[in-house]
RODO-2510 file (C-alpha; in nm, 4 decimals, decimal comma):
residues 465
     n   res          X          Y          Z
     1     x    -7,0079     2,8249    -8,7156
     2     x    -6,7269     2,9260    -8,9495
     3     x    -6,4013     2,9098    -8,7612
     4     x    -6,2327     3,2374    -8,6806
     5     x    -5,8650     3,2724    -8,7546
     6     x    -5,6043     3,3154    -8,4868
     7     x    -5,4541     3,5979    -8,6874
     8     x    -5,7534     3,8075    -8,5807
     9     x    -5,6533     3,7635    -8,2187
    10     x    -5,3137     3,9200    -8,2330
    11     x    -5,2578     4,2916    -8,2060
    12     x    -4,9243     4,4355    -8,2987
    13     x    -4,6840     4,4302    -8,0054
    14     x    -4,4488     4,7108    -7,9149
    15     x    -4,2085     4,7894    -8,1984
    16     x    -3,8836     4,6339    -8,0839
    17     x    -3,5554     4,6834    -8,2690
    18     x    -3,3296     4,3867    -8,2140
    19     x    -2,9594     4,3476    -8,2807
    20     x    -2,9898     3,9753    -8,2262
    21     x    -2,8481     3,7585    -8,5004
    22     x    -2,7589     3,3908    -8,5335
    23     x    -2,5590     3,1856    -8,7810
    24     x    -2,7511     2,9941    -9,0443
    25     x    -2,7901     2,6245    -8,9829
    26     x    -2,5824     2,3515    -9,1396
    27     x    -2,7141     2,0527    -9,3235
    28     x    -2,6046     1,7733    -9,0908
    29     x    -2,4574     1,6914    -8,7536
    30     x    -2,0961     1,7056    -8,8706
    31     x    -2,1467     2,0703    -8,9707
    32     x    -2,2896     2,1441    -8,6275
    33     x    -2,0021     1,9727    -8,4453
    34     x    -1,7309     2,1300    -8,6569
    35     x    -1,8708     2,4799    -8,6214
    36     x    -1,9151     2,4315    -8,2497
    37     x    -1,5505     2,3349    -8,2057
    38     x    -1,6375     2,1786    -7,8710
    39     x    -1,6919     1,8413    -7,7168
    40     x    -2,0329     1,7238    -7,5969
    41     x    -2,1095     1,8890    -7,2642
    42     x    -1,9977     2,2343    -7,3772
    43     x    -2,1829     2,4791    -7,5936
    44     x    -2,0934     2,7404    -7,8511
    45     x    -2,4249     2,9181    -7,8953
    46     x    -2,2963     3,1014    -8,2050
    47     x    -2,3154     2,7627    -8,3798
    48     x    -2,6814     2,7177    -8,2898
    49     x    -2,9303     2,8546    -8,5457
    50     x    -3,2456     3,0464    -8,4675
    51     x    -3,5577     2,8312    -8,4617
    52     x    -3,6813     2,9909    -8,7854
    53     x    -3,3558     2,9002    -8,9630
    54     x    -3,3969     2,5227    -8,9426
    55     x    -3,6167     2,2916    -9,1474
    56     x    -3,7404     1,9807    -8,9714
    57     x    -3,6974     1,6656    -9,1779
    58     x    -3,4272     1,8200    -9,3953
    59     x    -3,1574     1,9635    -9,1677
    60     x    -2,9295     1,7729    -8,9280
    61     x    -3,0614     1,4315    -9,0330
    62     x    -2,7463     1,2592    -8,9027
    63     x    -2,7384     1,4416    -8,5708
    64     x    -2,6860     1,2239    -8,2645
    65     x    -2,8021     1,3486    -7,9254
    66     x    -3,0053     1,2570    -7,6196
    67     x    -3,2502     1,5154    -7,4862
    68     x    -3,4767     1,5205    -7,1823
    69     x    -3,7987     1,7229    -7,1628
    70     x    -3,9584     1,8192    -6,8334
    71     x    -4,3370     1,8517    -6,8283
    72     x    -4,6213     1,9109    -6,5864
    73     x    -4,8524     1,6725    -6,7730
    74     x    -4,8218     1,3696    -6,5481
    75     x    -5,1522     1,2399    -6,6845
    76     x    -5,0450     1,1909    -7,0470
    77     x    -4,6652     1,1771    -7,0397
    78     x    -4,6438     0,7969    -7,0745
    79     x    -4,8809     0,7637    -7,3686
    80     x    -4,9585     1,0807    -7,5637
    81     x    -4,6273     1,2591    -7,5138
    82     x    -4,4317     0,9356    -7,5510
    83     x    -4,6123     0,8895    -7,8823
    84     x    -4,4957     1,2307    -8,0018
    85     x    -4,1376     1,1401    -7,9142
    86     x    -4,1603     0,8116    -8,1049
    87     x    -4,2988     0,9833    -8,4142
    88     x    -4,0214     1,2441    -8,4087
    89     x    -3,7528     0,9798    -8,3611
    90     x    -3,8645     0,8126    -8,6829
    91     x    -3,7500     1,1327    -8,8573
    92     x    -3,4349     1,1588    -8,6463
    93     x    -3,3241     0,8107    -8,5397
    94     x    -3,0008     0,9511    -8,3945
    95     x    -3,1893     1,1680    -8,1440
    96     x    -3,3291     1,0057    -7,8316
    97     x    -3,6176     1,2002    -7,6742
    98     x    -3,7147     1,1265    -7,3143
    99     x    -3,9919     1,2903    -7,1128
   100     x    -3,9845     1,3412    -6,7380
   101     x    -4,3119     1,4364    -6,5659
   102     x    -4,2976     1,6470    -6,2509
   103     x    -4,5595     1,6946    -5,9840
   104     x    -4,5613     2,0313    -5,8029
   105     x    -4,4152     2,1560    -6,1283
   106     x    -4,3603     2,5251    -6,0549
   107     x    -4,1912     2,4749    -5,7191
   108     x    -3,9851     2,1744    -5,8249
   109     x    -3,8677     2,3216    -6,1525
   110     x    -3,7759     2,6543    -5,9960
   111     x    -3,5378     2,4701    -5,7658
   112     x    -3,3981     2,2593    -6,0483
   113     x    -3,3314     2,5629    -6,2645
   114     x    -3,1295     2,7116    -5,9821
   115     x    -2,9336     2,3881    -5,9428
   116     x    -2,8833     2,3496    -6,3167
   117     x    -3,0272     1,9963    -6,3134
   118     x    -3,3199     2,0134    -6,5504
   119     x    -3,2385     1,8450    -6,8761
   120     x    -3,2711     2,0119    -7,2148
   121     x    -3,6276     2,1407    -7,2634
   122     x    -3,8823     2,2556    -7,0095
   123     x    -4,2002     2,4548    -6,9792
   124     x    -4,0695     2,7867    -6,8459
   125     x    -4,2172     2,8347    -6,4978
   126     x    -4,3973     3,1593    -6,4160
   127     x    -4,1512     3,2187    -6,1311
   128     x    -3,8766     3,3170    -6,3768
   129     x    -3,8773     3,6929    -6,4352
   130     x    -3,8135     3,8165    -6,7863
   131     x    -3,4817     3,9683    -6,6845
   132     x    -3,3650     3,6178    -6,5867
   133     x    -3,4462     3,4431    -6,9158
   134     x    -3,0913     3,4681    -7,0489
   135     x    -2,9579     3,3076    -6,7307
   136     x    -3,1237     2,9769    -6,8107
   137     x    -3,2548     2,9675    -7,1652
   138     x    -3,1240     2,9628    -7,5190
   139     x    -3,1990     3,2560    -7,7484
   140     x    -3,4522     3,1259    -8,0036
   141     x    -3,4574     3,4246    -8,2341
   142     x    -3,5500     3,7912    -8,2502
   143     x    -3,8991     3,9119    -8,1615
   144     x    -3,9684     4,0923    -8,4884
   145     x    -3,9099     3,7719    -8,6863
   146     x    -4,0688     3,5137    -8,4581
   147     x    -4,3782     3,7209    -8,3797
   148     x    -4,4724     3,6898    -8,7470
   149     x    -4,4496     3,3094    -8,7228
   150     x    -4,5731     3,2163    -8,3742
   151     x    -4,8498     3,3464    -8,1516
   152     x    -4,7897     3,4834    -7,8011
   153     x    -4,4076     3,5068    -7,8171
   154     x    -4,4098     3,8488    -7,6496
   155     x    -4,4748     3,6721    -7,3203
   156     x    -4,1264     3,5187    -7,3187
   157     x    -3,9375     3,8018    -7,4856
   158     x    -3,6868     4,0299    -7,3190
   159     x    -3,4879     4,3109    -7,4814
   160     x    -3,6027     4,2055    -7,8280
   161     x    -3,4972     3,8408    -7,7893
   162     x    -3,7369     3,5446    -7,7684
   163     x    -3,6430     3,2796    -7,5113
   164     x    -3,9577     3,0660    -7,5202
   165     x    -4,2390     2,9829    -7,7611
   166     x    -4,5716     2,8912    -7,5982
   167     x    -4,7173     2,5473    -7,6470
   168     x    -5,0144     2,7029    -7,8204
   169     x    -5,2576     2,9234    -7,6385
   170     x    -5,5809     2,9496    -7,4521
   171     x    -5,8653     3,1939    -7,4258
   172     x    -5,9734     3,3195    -7,0888
   173     x    -6,3200     3,2074    -6,9898
   174     x    -6,5207     2,9727    -6,7722
   175     x    -6,5675     2,5960    -6,8079
   176     x    -6,9164     2,4679    -6,7346
   177     x    -7,1395     2,1634    -6,7584
   178     x    -7,4053     2,2502    -7,0156
   179     x    -7,6538     1,9911    -6,8903
   180     x    -7,6393     2,1257    -6,5354
   181     x    -7,6845     2,4856    -6,6442
   182     x    -7,9795     2,3841    -6,8617
   183     x    -8,1356     2,1832    -6,5777
   184     x    -8,1094     2,4928    -6,3575
   185     x    -8,3308     2,6803    -6,6026
   186     x    -8,0577     2,9025    -6,7478
   187     x    -8,1212     2,9884    -7,1127
   188     x    -7,8637     3,2627    -7,1740
   189     x    -7,5016     3,2794    -7,0638
   190     x    -7,4152     3,5579    -6,8171
   191     x    -7,2420     3,8738    -6,9355
   192     x    -7,1991     4,0556    -6,6023
   193     x    -7,0841     3,9549    -6,2526
   194     x    -7,4361     4,0031    -6,1202
   195     x    -7,5867     3,7706    -6,3812
   196     x    -7,3149     3,5148    -6,3115
   197     x    -7,3985     3,5075    -5,9402
   198     x    -7,7718     3,4865    -6,0143
   199     x    -7,7060     3,1840    -6,2368
   200     x    -7,4938     3,0153    -5,9713
   201     x    -7,7814     3,0626    -5,7274
   202     x    -8,0220     2,9014    -5,9758
   203     x    -7,7881     2,6039    -5,9971
   204     x    -7,7821     2,5783    -5,6167
   205     x    -8,1612     2,6012    -5,5980
   206     x    -8,2503     2,3665    -5,8825
   207     x    -7,9752     2,1026    -5,9028
   208     x    -7,7508     1,8966    -5,6771
   209     x    -7,4328     2,0257    -5,8420
   210     x    -7,1712     2,2462    -5,6780
   211     x    -7,2336     2,5800    -5,8544
   212     x    -6,8691     2,6954    -5,8625
   213     x    -6,5725     2,4748    -5,7723
   214     x    -6,2717     2,6833    -5,6679
   215     x    -6,0079     2,4083    -5,6483
   216     x    -5,8589     2,6124    -5,3645
   217     x    -5,6398     2,3304    -5,2297
   218     x    -5,4457     2,2942    -5,5553
   219     x    -5,3134     2,6484    -5,5200
   220     x    -5,2121     2,7159    -5,8794
   221     x    -5,5748     2,6991    -5,9907
   222     x    -5,6492     3,0072    -5,7804
   223     x    -5,3841     3,2002    -5,9704
   224     x    -5,5959     3,1579    -6,2846
   225     x    -5,8198     3,4426    -6,1646
   226     x    -5,5329     3,6881    -6,2186
   227     x    -5,5488     3,6189    -6,5919
   228     x    -5,8829     3,7982    -6,6262
   229     x    -5,7584     4,1329    -6,4909
   230     x    -5,6314     4,2357    -6,8348
   231     x    -5,8322     4,2100    -7,1556
   232     x    -6,1375     4,0295    -7,0143
   233     x    -6,2074     4,2932    -6,7505
   234     x    -6,1112     4,6023    -6,9524
   235     x    -6,1327     4,5292    -7,3250
   236     x    -5,7933     4,6922    -7,3729
   237     x    -5,4888     4,5073    -7,5043
   238     x    -5,2600     4,7667    -7,3452
   239     x    -5,4097     4,7390    -6,9976
   240     x    -5,2065     4,4611    -6,8345
   241     x    -4,8524     4,5456    -6,9435
   242     x    -4,8850     4,9220    -6,9721
   243     x    -5,1905     5,1036    -6,8317
   244     x    -5,2360     4,9009    -6,5115
   245     x    -4,8779     4,9619    -6,4027
   246     x    -4,9229     5,3402    -6,4243
   247     x    -5,2764     5,3575    -6,2798
   248     x    -5,3613     5,4977    -5,9380
   249     x    -5,5806     5,2689    -5,7259
   250     x    -5,6662     5,0211    -6,0046
   251     x    -5,8648     4,7923    -5,7730
   252     x    -6,1434     5,0425    -5,7044
   253     x    -6,4941     4,9445    -5,8169
   254     x    -6,6396     5,1267    -6,1179
   255     x    -7,0023     5,1811    -6,2201
   256     x    -7,0395     4,8761    -6,4467
   257     x    -6,8415     4,6491    -6,2130
   258     x    -6,5779     4,5749    -6,4752
   259     x    -6,2026     4,6046    -6,4308
   260     x    -5,9994     4,4146    -6,1700
   261     x    -6,2609     4,4711    -5,8982
   262     x    -6,5258     4,2947    -6,1067
   263     x    -6,3068     3,9862    -6,1455
   264     x    -6,2562     3,9346    -5,7737
   265     x    -6,6150     4,0360    -5,6990
   266     x    -6,7247     3,7176    -5,8816
   267     x    -6,5036     3,5032    -5,6600
   268     x    -6,5656     3,6812    -5,3302
   269     x    -6,9436     3,6899    -5,3619
   270     x    -6,9683     3,3289    -5,4822
   271     x    -6,7797     3,2186    -5,1709
   272     x    -6,9634     3,4571    -4,9357
   273     x    -7,3007     3,3397    -5,0668
   274     x    -7,2128     2,9723    -5,0211
   275     x    -7,2089     2,8918    -5,3920
   276     x    -6,8811     2,6964    -5,3854
   277     x    -6,7649     2,3604    -5,2476
   278     x    -6,8422     2,3111    -4,8790
   279     x    -6,4780     2,2816    -4,7735
   280     x    -6,2433     2,4474    -5,0271
   281     x    -5,9399     2,3298    -4,8303
   282     x    -6,0254     1,9680    -4,9121
   283     x    -6,0875     2,0225    -5,2842
   284     x    -5,8995     1,7995    -5,5255
   285     x    -5,7876     1,8932    -5,8754
   286     x    -5,7625     1,5480    -6,0319
   287     x    -6,1028     1,4297    -5,9110
   288     x    -6,2658     1,7591    -6,0085
   289     x    -6,2159     1,6733    -6,3754
   290     x    -6,4455     1,3731    -6,3479
   291     x    -6,6878     1,5645    -6,1255
   292     x    -6,7540     1,8366    -6,3821
   293     x    -6,7831     1,5718    -6,6530
   294     x    -7,0477     1,3843    -6,4527
   295     x    -7,2379     1,6963    -6,3485
   296     x    -7,1379     1,7019    -5,9820
   297     x    -6,9677     2,0355    -6,0524
   298     x    -7,1355     2,3021    -6,2634
   299     x    -6,8620     2,5593    -6,3190
   300     x    -6,4867     2,6197    -6,2917
   301     x    -6,2862     2,9331    -6,3754
   302     x    -5,9840     2,8182    -6,5758
   303     x    -5,8273     2,8792    -6,9171
   304     x    -5,9628     2,6959    -7,2202
   305     x    -5,6781     2,4430    -7,1971
   306     x    -5,8908     2,2615    -6,9351
   307     x    -6,1728     2,1750    -7,1752
   308     x    -6,0106     1,8708    -7,3363
   309     x    -5,9066     1,7358    -6,9958
   310     x    -6,2620     1,7691    -6,8681
   311     x    -6,4039     1,6034    -7,1804
   312     x    -6,1674     1,3084    -7,1415
   313     x    -6,2444     1,2612    -6,7710
   314     x    -6,5714     1,0711    -6,8176
   315     x    -6,8499     0,9638    -7,0500
   316     x    -7,0110     1,3054    -7,0986
   317     x    -6,7698     1,4957    -7,3204
   318     x    -7,0525     1,6726    -7,5021
   319     x    -7,1694     1,8281    -7,1745
   320     x    -6,8502     2,0302    -7,1321
   321     x    -6,8816     2,3878    -7,2528
   322     x    -6,6711     2,7000    -7,2310
   323     x    -6,8116     3,0517    -7,1931
   324     x    -6,6593     3,4011    -7,1889
   325     x    -6,5752     3,5484    -6,8487
   326     x    -6,8877     3,7312    -6,7236
   327     x    -6,7787     4,0939    -6,7563
   328     x    -6,8875     4,3456    -7,0204
   329     x    -6,7244     4,6754    -7,1093
   330     x    -6,9692     4,9211    -7,2643
   331     x    -7,1906     4,6253    -7,3530
   332     x    -6,9148     4,4218    -7,5219
   333     x    -6,7490     4,1067    -7,3917
   334     x    -6,3796     4,0501    -7,4487
   335     x    -6,1557     3,7480    -7,4109
   336     x    -5,7818     3,7383    -7,3698
   337     x    -5,5932     3,5003    -7,5915
   338     x    -5,2672     3,4110    -7,4253
   339     x    -4,9960     3,1532    -7,4406
   340     x    -4,9766     2,8272    -7,2513
   341     x    -4,6522     2,7231    -7,0878
   342     x    -4,3668     2,8074    -7,3230
   343     x    -4,0901     2,5717    -7,4321
   344     x    -3,7494     2,6881    -7,3151
   345     x    -3,4193     2,5247    -7,4097
   346     x    -3,1251     2,4920    -7,1718
   347     x    -2,8476     2,7340    -7,2651
   348     x    -2,5872     2,5345    -7,0760
   349     x    -2,5892     2,2022    -7,2622
   350     x    -2,3923     2,0810    -7,5626
   351     x    -2,4414     2,2319    -7,9067
   352     x    -2,5716     1,8980    -8,0337
   353     x    -2,8320     1,8817    -7,7570
   354     x    -2,9423     2,2388    -7,8202
   355     x    -2,9877     2,1806    -8,1923
   356     x    -3,1725     1,8531    -8,1249
   357     x    -3,3953     2,0422    -7,8799
   358     x    -3,4666     2,3111    -8,1383
   359     x    -3,5645     2,0458    -8,3920
   360     x    -3,8011     1,8747    -8,1504
   361     x    -3,9622     2,1973    -8,0273
   362     x    -4,0154     2,3144    -8,3851
   363     x    -4,1656     1,9779    -8,4784
   364     x    -4,4051     1,9973    -8,1826
   365     x    -4,5093     2,3511    -8,2735
   366     x    -4,5532     2,3007    -8,6464
   367     x    -4,6008     1,9331    -8,7313
   368     x    -4,7362     1,7412    -8,4315
   369     x    -5,1077     1,6932    -8,3509
   370     x    -5,0624     1,8440    -8,0029
   371     x    -5,2955     2,1413    -8,0511
   372     x    -5,5766     1,9276    -8,1852
   373     x    -5,5231     1,6767    -7,9038
   374     x    -5,5292     1,9446    -7,6334
   375     x    -5,7860     2,1803    -7,7845
   376     x    -5,5412     2,4707    -7,7776
   377     x    -5,5049     2,7703    -8,0035
   378     x    -5,2233     2,6636    -8,2394
   379     x    -4,8797     2,8175    -8,2019
   380     x    -4,8582     2,9054    -8,5705
   381     x    -5,0101     3,2377    -8,6713
   382     x    -5,3185     3,2033    -8,8916
   383     x    -5,4365     2,8565    -8,7917
   384     x    -5,8003     2,7856    -8,7023
   385     x    -5,9342     2,8246    -8,3502
   386     x    -6,0380     2,5055    -8,1692
   387     x    -6,4013     2,3966    -8,1592
   388     x    -6,4032     2,4502    -7,7814
   389     x    -6,4311     2,8258    -7,8429
   390     x    -6,7479     2,7997    -8,0504
   391     x    -6,9505     2,9770    -7,7804
   392     x    -6,7352     3,2891    -7,8098
   393     x    -6,9238     3,4054    -8,1167
   394     x    -6,9517     3,7845    -8,0924
   395     x    -6,6790     3,8085    -7,8299
   396     x    -6,3761     4,0165    -7,9244
   397     x    -6,0432     3,8384    -7,8813
   398     x    -5,7376     4,0418    -7,7929
   399     x    -5,3850     3,9544    -7,6857
   400     x    -5,1932     4,1609    -7,4333
   401     x    -4,9650     4,4050    -7,6078
   402     x    -4,5980     4,3945    -7,5191
   403     x    -4,4594     4,6304    -7,2573
   404     x    -4,2931     4,9541    -7,3569
   405     x    -3,9184     4,9617    -7,4176
   406     x    -3,7408     4,9626    -7,0843
   407     x    -4,0451     4,8254    -6,8983
   408     x    -4,0277     4,4628    -7,0095
   409     x    -3,9978     4,3386    -6,6523
   410     x    -4,2050     4,6099    -6,4839
   411     x    -4,5164     4,3937    -6,4505
   412     x    -4,3144     4,1248    -6,2730
   413     x    -4,1488     4,3836    -6,0518
   414     x    -4,4782     4,5515    -5,9647
   415     x    -4,6605     4,2299    -5,8786
   416     x    -4,3682     4,0899    -5,6821
   417     x    -4,3088     4,4116    -5,4894
   418     x    -4,6771     4,4721    -5,4138
   419     x    -4,7539     4,1025    -5,3585
   420     x    -5,0703     4,1611    -5,5629
   421     x    -5,1581     3,9583    -5,8755
   422     x    -4,8508     3,7452    -5,8046
   423     x    -4,9365     3,3758    -5,8229
   424     x    -5,2124     3,2174    -5,6186
   425     x    -5,1556     3,3584    -5,2706
   426     x    -5,3325     3,6980    -5,3045
   427     x    -5,6354     3,5368    -5,4729
   428     x    -5,6461     3,2740    -5,2009
   429     x    -5,6660     3,5563    -4,9486
   430     x    -5,9795     3,6825    -5,1236
   431     x    -6,1396     3,3398    -5,0894
   432     x    -6,0422     3,3090    -4,7240
   433     x    -6,1739     3,6569    -4,6404
   434     x    -6,5088     3,5698    -4,7979
   435     x    -6,5193     3,2259    -4,6357
   436     x    -6,4475     3,3455    -4,2839
   437     x    -6,5902     3,6970    -4,3089
   438     x    -6,2605     3,8473    -4,1946
   439     x    -6,2686     4,1333    -4,4489
   440     x    -6,5119     4,2791    -4,6957
   441     x    -6,4092     4,2856    -5,0612
   442     x    -6,3899     4,6652    -5,0458
   443     x    -6,1495     4,6405    -4,7532
   444     x    -5,9337     4,3889    -4,9382
   445     x    -5,9262     4,5923    -5,2579
   446     x    -5,8367     4,9056    -5,0619
   447     x    -5,5411     4,7200    -4,9097
   448     x    -5,4392     4,6097    -5,2601
   449     x    -5,4564     4,9722    -5,3773
   450     x    -5,2285     5,0732    -5,0910
   451     x    -4,9798     4,7979    -5,1746
   452     x    -4,9912     4,8966    -5,5430
   453     x    -4,9238     5,2622    -5,4614
   454     x    -4,6351     5,1674    -5,2348
   455     x    -4,4825     4,9498    -5,5096
   456     x    -4,5146     5,2347    -5,7610
   457     x    -4,3305     5,4637    -5,5222
   458     x    -4,0610     5,2062    -5,4464
   459     x    -3,9971     5,1364    -5,8148
   460     x    -4,0280     5,4993    -5,9263
   461     x    -4,3270     5,4298    -6,1527
   462     x    -4,4953     5,7406    -6,2891
   463     x    -4,8710     5,7474    -6,2268
   464     x    -5,0409     5,8543    -6,5479
   465     x    -5,4028     5,7424    -6,5087
***
């Protein structure tokens, strides 16, 4: 199949006028230090260029700095990521790059951000609201400029300023073991929630595999279900950041079982019908990678970033496939293309460290093999999609449009206030209700509608739909 281009994924974001401007970069470290006028340990951010204003391999070749990068990838930090650092340091021998891997990444890093003890570069945790970006992170450039260079920057933009560039992107879909699905007698991939559940039942009837593995115990894996509420369930790039926030009772079921209700219907019914692991509380993320590779697990609902990890977890890489999420809107399937964790740079370190961090982040985004290694959509606009998305032929890719001016943090405020679509806890409640029969899905979605309405009233959100 001829590869599609990432440029076809990206819709124009909200038109944002930015007054943000940064000084052009110097040619070496002495320029940086002189313009900073400060000793190491202090920072004059006016001396730090925008990420688009530096050229890796040409600028700041004599710069000396030590930078630390925090990552969630405990599995590859000592080999793959260490290899990236070594390759970069051949270009910049005066810069020392050190990785630090963190387990329980979101919780641990949230605490470290608050304490100020987190090094120079991190993956920005989802717990940081957009309005808080400037508290912790360096301004990387203005949205209008960087959105033409990098994909998905709207996700870490506030008030026209970009504070993080995603480490590539993923498409929303479902990972599956192709051999297991074939052994179950399934010849066509599902396009509706009902077909998805029928296929899971065929897997239960005709194979020994767990039809759908929830990875409930890991917690963060449950939060992945929230990602399908936007484009995948509605086929509208404006839905998540604009329409949803102004909609009355958005969790009500519609005739074709699309929309947010359809997403959680897939989870609730799979659990209620016994098509998941026997004891979700004892599930294990790390071992599940090898289990889907070997065929002990048939299906997992996660972003496409998981595909390469599943392929590398055993001897059956060719058995790992990735399908669109099983919802259709007027007969068409859609997939959201969104950013992975985004690189953020500490705004409270020395000028030298900030410039060194910019150089390394730009090298990772534009020159390293990281996107090929991880099977991600490249950060640069216009690059080819990964082979892992070959089965999305005919599926329309869309990226969430940016929020309207003045509503950049409204999604965060709505989800936090309503306690709906915020992290893994609400989704986990859906699983538990199905597992123990404590509530029907309709009862749960009605309670979510009530919480959503209350949040709209509290925040003064106008209901338009």
